[in-house]
C-alpha positions in Angstrom: -13.6 -44.8 8.2 -13.7 -41.0 8.8 -10.4 -39.3 8.0 -10.5 -37.5 11.3 -10.0 -40.7 13.1 -6.7 -41.4 11.3 -3.3 -40.2 12.6 -0.1 -40.0 10.7 1.3 -43.0 12.6 -1.7 -45.1 11.4 -0.8 -44.3 7.8 2.8 -45.2 8.6 1.7 -48.6 9.8 -0.5 -49.3 6.8 2.3 -48.4 4.3 4.9 -50.3 6.3 2.7 -53.4 5.9 2.6 -52.8 2.1 -0.9 -51.3 2.0 -2.2 -47.9 0.9 -4.5 -45.3 2.5 -7.0 -43.7 0.2 -9.1 -40.6 0.9 -12.2 -39.2 -0.8 -15.9 -38.2 -0.1 -18.3 -41.1 0.3 -19.5 -42.4 -3.0 -16.8 -40.5 -5.0 -13.4 -41.3 -6.4 -10.6 -41.8 -3.9 -7.0 -40.9 -4.1 -3.8 -41.8 -2.1 -3.7 -39.8 1.1 0.0 -39.2 0.6 1.4 -37.9 -2.7 5.1 -37.7 -3.5 6.1 -34.1 -3.4 8.2 -33.8 -6.5 5.5 -35.6 -8.7 2.8 -33.4 -7.1 4.9 -30.3 -8.0 5.0 -31.6 -11.6 1.2 -32.0 -11.6 0.8 -28.5 -10.1 3.0 -27.1 -12.9 0.8 -28.6 -15.6 -2.3 -27.4 -13.7 -1.1 -23.8 -13.3 -0.3 -23.5 -17.0 -2.9 -25.7 -18.6 -5.5 -26.7 -15.9 -9.0 -25.8 -14.6 -11.2 -27.2 -11.9 -14.7 -28.4 -12.7 -17.8 -29.2 -10.8 -21.1 -30.7 -12.0 -24.3 -31.0 -10.2 -27.1 -33.7 -10.3 -29.4 -33.4 -13.3 -32.2 -35.4 -14.7 -32.5 -35.3 -18.5 -35.6 -35.6 -20.6 -34.6 -39.1 -21.6 -34.7 -40.2 -18.1 -30.9 -40.4 -17.8 -29.5 -39.1 -14.5 -26.2 -37.3 -14.1 -24.7 -37.4 -10.6 -22.5 -34.8 -8.9 -18.9 -34.8 -9.8 -15.8 -32.5 -9.3 -12.2 -32.6 -10.2 -9.7 -31.0 -12.6 -8.9 -31.0 -16.3 -5.5 -30.6 -18.0 -5.6 -29.3 -21.6 -2.8 -30.7 -23.8 -3.3 -31.7 -27.4 -1.2 -33.9 -29.7 -0.4 -30.8 -31.8 -0.2 -30.4 -35.5 3.1 -31.5 -36.8 4.8 -30.8 -33.5 6.1 -33.9 -31.8 6.2 -32.2 -28.4 2.5 -32.5 -28.1 2.6 -36.2 -28.0 5.6 -36.1 -25.6 3.9 -33.8 -23.2 0.7 -35.9 -23.2 2.9 -38.9 -22.3 4.5 -37.0 -19.5 1.1 -35.9 -18.1 -0.1 -39.5 -18.3 2.9 -40.8 -16.5 2.6 -38.1 -13.8 -1.0 -38.9 -13.1 -0.3 -42.7 -13.0 2.8 -42.2 -10.8 0.6 -40.3 -8.3 -1.9 -43.1 -8.3 -4.7 -40.9 -9.9 -7.2 -42.2 -12.2 -8.0 -40.2 -15.3 -10.0 -40.2 -18.5 -9.2 -38.6 -21.8 -11.0 -37.8 -25.1 -10.1 -40.7 -27.3 -10.6 -38.9 -30.6 -9.3 -35.3 -30.4 -6.7 -36.0 -27.8 -7.0 -32.6 -26.2 -7.4 -33.1 -22.5 -7.1 -35.3 -19.4 -9.7 -35.3 -16.6 -9.3 -36.6 -13.1 -12.4 -36.8 -10.9 -11.6 -36.1 -7.2 -13.4 -33.7 -4.9 -10.5 -33.7 -2.6 -8.0 -32.5 -5.3 -10.6 -30.1 -6.6 -10.8 -28.4 -3.2 -7.0 -28.6 -2.7 -6.3 -27.0 -6.1 -8.8 -24.2 -5.5 -7.2 -23.5 -2.1 -3.5 -23.6 -3.2 -3.3 -22.7 -6.9 -5.5 -19.5 -6.9 -5.4 -16.1 -5.3 -9.1 -16.3 -4.6 -11.8 -19.0 -4.5 -14.2 -16.5 -6.0 -12.2 -15.9 -9.3 -11.0 -19.3 -10.6 -9.3 -18.2 -13.8 -5.9 -17.8 -15.3 -5.5 -14.2 -13.9 -5.6 -15.5 -10.3 -3.3 -18.5 -10.6 -0.4 -18.9 -8.1 2.3 -21.3 -7.2 1.4 -23.6 -4.3 3.5 -22.7 -1.2 4.8 -26.2 -0.7 6.7 -26.0 -4.0 9.2 -23.6 -2.4 10.1 -26.1 0.3 13.0 -27.8 -1.7 15.1 -27.5 -4.9 13.6 -30.8 -6.1 10.0 -29.5 -5.9 11.0 -26.1 -7.5 12.7 -27.8 -10.4 9.8 -30.3 -10.9 7.3 -27.5 -11.0 9.3 -25.2 -13.2 9.9 -28.0 -15.7 6.2 -28.7 -16.3 4.9 -25.1 -16.0 7.4 -23.9 -18.6 6.4 -26.6 -21.0 2.8 -25.3 -20.7 3.3 -21.5 -21.1 7.0 -21.0 -21.8 8.6 -20.0 -25.1 10.5 -22.6 -27.1 12.5 -20.0 -28.8 13.8 -17.9 -25.9 13.8 -18.0 -22.1 10.5 -16.3 -21.5 7.5 -17.4 -19.5 4.1 -15.7 -20.1 1.1 -15.3 -17.8 -1.9 -13.1 -17.3 -1.6 -13.4 -13.5 0.4 -10.7 -11.7 0.6 -12.9 -8.6 2.0 -15.9 -10.6 4.5 -13.5 -12.3 5.8 -12.5 -8.9 5.9 -16.1 -7.7 7.9 -17.0 -10.8 10.5 -14.3 -10.1 11.0 -15.9 -6.6 11.1 -19.4 -8.0 13.7 -18.4 -10.7 15.8 -16.5 -8.1 15.7 -19.7 -5.9 17.0 -21.7 -8.8 19.9 -19.3 -9.6 18.4 -17.3 -12.5 18.3 -13.6 -13.1 14.8 -12.6 -14.2 13.0 -9.5 -15.5 9.3 -8.9 -15.7 7.6 -6.8 -18.5 3.9 -6.3 -19.1 1.7 -4.6 -21.7 -1.6 -2.8 -21.6 -3.5 -6.1 -21.7 -1.9 -7.1 -18.5 0.1 -9.9 -20.0 3.3 -10.5 -18.0 6.4 -11.8 -19.6 9.2 -13.1 -17.4 12.6 -13.3 -19.2 15.4 -15.0 -17.4 19.0 -16.3 -17.7 21.5 -18.2 -15.6 23.2 -16.0 -13.0 26.4 -18.2 -13.3 27.7 -16.8 -10.0 28.0 -13.3 -11.5 26.5 -10.4 -9.6 25.2 -8.7 -12.8 25.0 -9.6 -16.4 25.6 -6.0 -17.6 28.9 -4.5 -18.9 32.3 -6.0 -19.5 33.9 -5.1 -16.2 35.6 -7.4 -13.7 33.2 -9.9 -12.3 32.8 -10.7 -8.6 32.2 -14.4 -7.8 30.2 -16.0 -5.0 30.3 -19.6 -3.8 27.3 -21.8 -3.4 27.0 -24.1 -0.4 24.2 -25.9 1.5 23.0 -23.9 4.5 20.3 -24.3 7.1 19.4 -21.5 9.5 18.3 -17.9 9.6 19.1 -15.7 6.6 19.7 -11.9 7.2 19.8 -8.9 5.1 23.2 -8.7 3.5 24.8 -5.7 5.3 27.6 -4.7 7.6 27.0 -4.0 11.2 28.1 -0.4 11.5 27.4 1.4 8.2 24.9 -1.0 6.6 26.8 -1.1 3.3 27.2 -3.8 0.7 29.1 -3.8 -2.6 26.9 -4.2 -5.6 27.4 -4.0 -9.4 25.7 -2.3 -12.3 26.9 -2.1 -15.9 30.1 -3.8 -14.9 30.9 -1.2 -12.2 30.8 -1.8 -8.5 30.1 0.6 -5.7 29.0 0.6 -2.1 25.2 0.9 -1.6 22.8 0.9 1.2 20.7 -1.9 2.6 20.7 -5.0 0.3 17.0 -4.9 -0.3 17.7 -2.1 -2.8 19.8 -4.3 -5.1 17.4 -7.2 -4.5 14.8 -5.0 -6.4 17.3 -4.3 -9.2 16.3 -6.6 -12.1 19.8 -7.4 -13.4 21.2 -8.2 -10.0 21.9 -12.0 -9.8 19.8 -12.4 -6.6 17.0 -10.2 -7.8 13.8 -11.0 -5.9 11.2 -8.2 -6.1 8.8 -9.6 -3.5 11.7 -9.6 -0.9 12.5 -6.0 -1.8 8.9 -5.0 -1.6 8.3 -6.9 1.7 11.4 -5.1 3.2 10.1 -1.7 2.1 6.7 -2.6 3.5 8.2 -3.5 6.8 10.1 -0.2 6.8 6.9 1.7 6.2 5.2 -0.2 9.0 8.0 0.6 11.4 8.0 4.4 10.4 4.2 4.5 10.9 4.4 2.8 14.3 7.1 5.2 15.3 5.0 8.2 14.3 2.1 6.8 16.3 4.4 6.3 19.4 5.7 9.9 19.1 2.2 11.3 19.0 1.3 9.3 22.1 4.3 10.9 23.9 3.1 14.4 22.8 5.9 14.9 20.2 4.9 16.8 17.0 5.9 14.9 13.9 6.8 17.4 11.1 7.7 15.0 8.3 8.5 11.4 7.5 10.7 9.9 4.8 11.6 6.4 3.7 13.8 5.8 6.7 13.6 8.9 8.9 11.2 11.2 10.7 11.5 14.9 11.6 10.4 15.8 15.2 9.8 19.3 16.5 11.8 20.2 19.5 11.6 16.9 21.4 13.4 16.7 24.8 16.3 14.4 25.4 14.0 12.2 27.5 11.4 11.9 24.8 14.1 10.9 22.2 15.5 8.3 24.6 12.1 6.9 25.2 11.3 6.6 21.5 14.7 5.0 20.7 14.4 2.5 23.5 10.8 1.6 22.5 11.9 1.0 18.9 14.8 -1.2 19.9 12.7 -3.2 22.5 9.3 -3.4 20.7 10.2 -3.1 17.0 13.7 -4.6 17.0 15.0 -1.5 15.1 17.8 0.9 16.0 16.9 4.6 15.8 19.7 7.1 15.9 19.5 10.8 16.3 21.0 11.9 13.0 20.8 15.8 12.9 19.6 18.6 15.0 18.4 21.7 13.0 18.1 25.2 14.1 15.1 25.3 11.8 14.0 23.4 8.7 11.7 24.3 5.7 9.7 21.7 3.8 8.4 22.1 0.3 5.3 20.6 -1.4 7.5 18.0 -3.1 8.4 14.7 -1.7 11.9 14.4 -0.2 12.6 18.1 -0.7 13.6 20.2 2.3 16.5 22.3 3.7 17.5 22.9 7.2 20.1 25.0 9.1 22.4 23.3 11.6 23.3 25.0 14.9 26.6 26.1 13.4 24.8 27.9 10.5 25.5 25.2 7.9 22.7 24.9 5.4 21.7 21.3 4.7 19.7 20.9 1.4 18.3 17.6 0.2 19.8 17.1 -3.3 22.0 20.2 -3.3 22.6 21.2 -6.9 24.7 24.4 -6.6 27.9 22.5 -5.6 28.6 21.0 -9.0 32.1 21.9 -10.0 31.1 22.8 -13.6 28.7 25.5 -12.4 29.7 29.0 -13.5 31.3 31.0 -10.8 28.7 33.8 -11.0 25.8 31.4 -10.4 27.7 29.6 -7.7 28.4 32.9 -6.0 24.7 33.8 -6.0 23.8 30.3 -4.7 26.2 30.5 -1.8 25.1 34.0 -1.0 21.5 32.6 -0.7 22.7 30.0 1.7 24.4 32.7 3.8 21.2 34.6 4.1 19.4 31.5 5.2 22.1 30.5 7.6 21.6 33.7 9.6 17.9 33.0 10.3 17.2 32.6 14.1 13.5 33.4 14.4 10.3 33.4 12.3 10.7 37.1 11.7 14.3 36.5 10.4 12.9 33.8 8.0 10.5 36.3 6.4 13.4 38.8 6.0 15.5 36.1 4.4 12.7 35.3 1.9 12.6 38.9 0.9 16.4 39.2 0.7 16.6 36.0 -1.5 14.0 37.3 -3.8 15.9 40.6 -4.2 19.2 38.8 -4.7 17.8 36.6 -7.5 16.0 39.5 -9.2 19.3 41.3 -9.3 21.0 38.1 -10.8 18.4 38.0 -13.6 18.7 41.6 -14.4 22.5 41.4 -14.5 22.3 38.5 -16.9 19.8 40.2 -19.2 21.7 43.4 -19.0 25.0 41.8 -20.1 26.6 43.0 -16.8 28.4 39.8 -15.9 32.0 39.2 -17.2 32.5 36.4 -19.6 35.0 34.6 -17.3 32.4 34.5 -14.5 29.9 32.6 -16.8 32.3 29.9 -17.8 31.3 26.2 -17.6 34.4 24.0 -16.7 34.3 20.5 -18.1 37.2 18.1 -18.5 38.0 16.4 -21.9 37.6 12.6 -21.4 39.4 11.9 -24.7 40.7 13.6 -27.8 38.2 15.5 -29.9 38.5 13.1 -32.8 37.3 10.1 -30.7 33.9 11.7 -29.9 31.3 10.2 -32.3 27.6 10.9 -32.7 26.2 13.7 -30.7 29.0 16.2 -29.8 28.9 17.5 -26.2 29.1 21.3 -25.7 32.6 21.3 -24.2 33.9 19.3 -27.2 32.4 21.8 -29.7 34.2 24.6 -27.8 37.5 22.5 -27.9 37.2 22.1 -31.6 36.9 25.9 -32.1 40.2 26.2 -30.1 41.8 23.6 -32.5 40.6 25.6 -35.5 42.6 28.5 -34.0 45.7 26.4 -33.8 45.4 25.4 -30.1 46.3 21.8 -29.1 43.6 20.2 -26.9 44.5 17.0 -24.9 42.5 14.4 -23.0 42.2 15.5 -19.3 42.3 19.2 -20.0 39.6 21.5 -18.6 37.7 23.3 -21.2 36.2 26.7 -20.2 33.2 27.7 -22.4 30.1 29.9 -22.4 26.7 29.5 -24.0 26.1 31.8 -27.0 23.1 32.8 -29.1 24.5 31.8 -32.5 25.8 28.4 -33.9 27.5 26.3 -32.6 25.8 28.0 -29.5 29.1 27.7 -27.4 32.4 29.5 -27.5 35.7 29.1 -25.5 36.0 31.8 -23.0 39.1 33.1 -24.8 37.1 33.7 -28.0 33.8 35.0 -26.5 32.5 38.5 -26.1 29.9 39.5 -23.5 27.4 40.6 -26.2 27.3 37.0 -27.5 26.2 35.5 -24.2 22.8 33.7 -24.3 21.3 35.1 -21.2 18.1 32.9 -21.4 20.3 29.8 -21.3 21.9 31.0 -18.1 18.6 31.9 -16.5 17.3 28.5 -17.4 20.3 26.8 -15.7 19.7 29.1 -12.7 16.1 28.0 -12.7 17.1 24.3 -12.2 19.6 25.3 -9.5 17.2 27.4 -7.3 13.8 25.9 -8.0 14.0 23.2 -5.4 15.3 25.7 -2.8 12.7 28.3 -3.6 9.9 25.7 -3.3 10.8 25.3 0.3 10.6 29.1 0.7 7.1 29.0 -0.7 7.7 30.9 -3.9 9.0 30.0 -7.4 11.6 31.1 -9.8 8.8 31.8 -12.3 7.4 34.4 -9.9 10.8 36.2 -9.8 11.0 36.0 -13.6 7.5 37.6 -13.9 8.5 40.4 -11.6 11.7 41.2 -13.5 9.9 41.2 -16.8 7.4 43.8 -15.5 10.3 45.8 -14.1 12.1 45.9 -17.5 8.8 46.8 -19.2 8.1 49.9 -17.0 11.8 51.0 -17.1 
């Protein structure tokens, strides 16, 4: 009878009476309408690693023999040459097919494959084990969604799929399908493994994995944090605290507070690494930001810039800000907070590179580099003088004046460095000794080289001591401040350091450090 006339309750009644319900196209092989999930997962594992679907169409040969239409799937697994696993795997496949009540044929001589004729399974495998019905090859294989429903189905699938394409020497699974590689990461994470994906130019993906063993990371020898496993049913949320959205995570044996947990979920040595979850969370964030931008435009608010988790609006009213935040909370389920109000802000052509001035005159620069404690006093002084110039801007006209003043200030800095007009003490880098000089092996850091020069002069250097040194022209290219002369200073090295300090800031001012360098070179030539 047509399957559309059967209900689940009808199947229950037949099975309760000891019968079986079979399904199949008229005139073709039939299979049980219900298949045990763990065994089906095992079959899917063999199919994803070793299987293909097939379909033949009616044909009349010259001899008069007629071939009818047939479809189903084939599993390739040979006896192997001198490897007993081949025979073991063939037996397991045979037992799986028989346990599911599926008929099959096999080549009796070469013992290389199994074939099951079923148009129903052919269609089901095409729909569930591939990315696309148009490209049915190894590059489009996927894990069927039902496999993720329970630990039993996950384990059954993994056991058979790994026997097909897994390494016998190390914990590595290989596939040419990017989708399958991503699915395997989720599967391994669900089974408590840490995994890592690598691929080569031929788009061959290799997933290596190891048991998480309740450790947050596998790196380093630091103190481990433990977690407890327990059965849970219900909603799972992003691991985060309510107020500051912080979670403690580990890397190389060291633990520190980080932001939203999706970040560590995308970190490959994190025990709960699950790249698709991290990517999906980031995608949701982009969706919310995009929708928020559209909403602002509908309200007539000019959007200047958008970042990973923020947007910059030009002079919105309090009512407009309130409308946007209420909309985000009600329609998007996201809390938007007013973070900062700038008197003005300047964006560069780089991503995530801008600076702004707060109402009190404080200059806020994304990735501020001039505050490093080891920065020489002279360069730090120039940097803060630049910030002071920018903090006094209150109009577009002031901004243009600030650009000119900044250019003039940096031109003077370069000329002073090249003209040896800066005292040695003002050019000192200050770096602390982490350990005694004799315990530094391999490449010797600059401050250690300077410390060794002090020891050669009879000075004792201890761990924890601050070493003041300058960069010089001649080997070893550094000298302690106490032993250096201004004539020995390598001006080019300091200009190079200043370049890295100011380049980001100048980019937002719409000119570059190289432009200033070119101007000073011409000035020196004509003078």
